N, C-alpha and C positions, 0 to 999 in steps of 0.2 A: 504494498501498500503507502504509494505517495504521498508525502509532505501532507501537500497541499488539498489529498482524504482529511484526513490527519485532523485540520488544522481551516476545513471548511465553515463559515458559519447559514448558507444555506441550509435549505433544506428536502433539498434529493433525496426522496424517499429510497433510491440506489447505493447512497455513500451507506457506510458502516456507518458513521457516529449516530446519523437515522433511526440505523434497522438495531442497534441495538439498543438507544435509548426508547425507540418502541417497544421494546422486547419490553421493556423493565419497567419502561412507567407500568404495563397491562397488566403485567402483576403485582402491581404497586397495589394497581385500584381492583384487580380481583381479589384479594389477597382480603382488603379495607373490606371488601363486596361481605364477606363471605362469612367476614369474622359480624357482621354484625349481625348476624342471626335468620333473615329474610324469610332464605333457601335451603334448611335445615334439609331436609332430606337427599338434597346433589350434594353436600359439601367434602364431602370427603374423593367422590368422584372428577370433581372437580377442582382440588386443591392439586390430585394428583396431578390433573392435564398444565393447571397452569406449572408447576411448581416443572415437571416435566420439558414444556419451551424455556424456560427456565433456564435451564441447563445446557437448550441451544444456544443460546446467546452466552452463556460459560463454556461450552466448548469451543466458539467460533473465537471468546475472546481470548481463550487457554493456549490453541493452534496459532494465535496473530504472534509475529514479534513481538519483542518486548517495547512499549507501550512508557516514553518519558515526556513526563511532565513537562510545561515550558518553562515555569519559577522552578528556583533551587526548593523553597520553601512554599508548602501548603496552605495557599489563604484558611485564615480565620474563617468556621463557618459558625459561626457562635457555638450557642449551642443545638444539641442534636431532642431534633421531639419526642416525649416522650409514648414510647409503645406498652403501657405498665395497661392502660385500660383493654387493646387490641390483644394483645398476650391472657386477659382474662379471658376476655369470648370466647377468643382462640380456645382455653382453657376446658372452660363449663362448656360449647360445643362439641367439642372435641374426648370429654373428658373418659367414653369406655374402650378407646381405642389412645389417647393421649401418651404416657406412658408405655415404651418401648427398649430397647436392650441395640447397644452397638457400636462395633468393633472399631476406633477411633482412627486405626491404619492397620489396613490389612496385610502389609509388609513387614512393619515388629511382631517376628516372634514372639507367642508363647502371652500376649495379650487380651485380656479375661474384658468379657464384653462388659457396655458399664451404664445403665438406663439414664434416657433422654428421654424430652420431650418436644412432641408436636412443633404444641405452640411453642415455647424458648425457641426450639429451630425456623421456626418460618419470621419471629420477631427478630431476632436474629439474623435473618438475615436482608428484612426489611430497615431494617437499623444500617446496614453496608451498603444495600441499596440507594438509599433515599441518601443519604451523606454524598452517594457520585454525582446525585441526577440535582441536588443543591448547585454543583457542581458547572452542570450543565445548561439548566436555566440559565445560569449565572452568565455564562459565551465561553466555560470555561472547557470548551470542547477535550480538548490533550486534555487535559486534569481528569473530567470523568472514568475518561478513555482507560488514563493511567491506573484512580484508586476502582473502577471496577473491574479491573486483569487483575493489576495486585491483589485487591480483598476478595479473588476468586481462589486465588491460588493460596493463601495466608488462610481464610475462612470461611466463606459463603459460598463455597464449590462446593467443599467438604459437609458442610452441617445441611447444605439443600439435592446432595449425593447420598446422606443416610437420611434426609426425610422423605425421599422420593424414595424411598425401598423399605421404607412403614409403610407409606401410600397402599403399596404395591404390594410388601403381603398382607395388608388388611381385604383389599381388594380380589385378589386371590383366592383367602381362605373364605371370603363371606360364597361368590360366585361358583365354587370349587364345594361349595358345603365343606369344608371342611373344618371342625368347629378349632375356638383358639382354645389356648390354656391362658388357663383368670392369672389377673398378675395382681390378687391380692396380698396388699400387703412388699406389695418394688417400689420405689419412689426412687426419685434422684438422690435425693440425701443417704444417700448406703449404694457401697460399690456393691460391684456384681462378681460375685466369683463360683467355684464348679456349684459350689451345691442349691445356689440359689439359680440356676438357669432350671432345677425341676423345680417349679412351679405347683404351688398344693392350693386348695381347694375347691377340688372341681375344672369343671371346662363353664366357660361363653359361647354360649351356639350363634353360630354365624348369624340366626336370622334373629336376636337379641341387640344384636350393635349393627348387623347391616339393616337392617327393618330402618333404623331410628335415621340410622347414616346416611341413605341415599346411596343401597348397597343389596339387589337384589343377588341370590342365589341362580344360579344357570337351571334351565328348567328342561 
């Protein structure tokens, strides 16, 4: 990509920066709408779609050569927007499947899974994306692309990938009529060793989480 494309200020839909910004903006708007809880019956499938599309933008950023910001120091954007309400709304809506287990780095040997929350992950990703979007809206296109690329490698790419895996697993369990092991007692405040991987207290049947969250089994 030429410097002319990276530093372009017009809104040519064929420009790399415009396409990435559009994909990111779409994700920000979509997840914010889902969190309102107006259509809980379609929450999980819709989030699966949106996270998948966001990771396409991340893949494009990851495959691109290193983007170098124009300024040596990042301009001050002021305080980050509060995401607590967004996180709480997502956690409330996703409560049956919010907590999941994640292996942080699949290339680090003998690393035990750790508990994570989809609601925390989504708001963490949104915080990173909004930071870059503030640069983009201020006309600092290269700064925005640099931040989105850097934070894709350092944080939101890994986080969104783990979230996608969790959402895909929920949909697959429900659609294939495979009950999920109940997660009673699992929380993000505790670690997960080998013993905690064998969850007790019975099973949460697929229809118990599928119907409220908008996922239907294959008939």
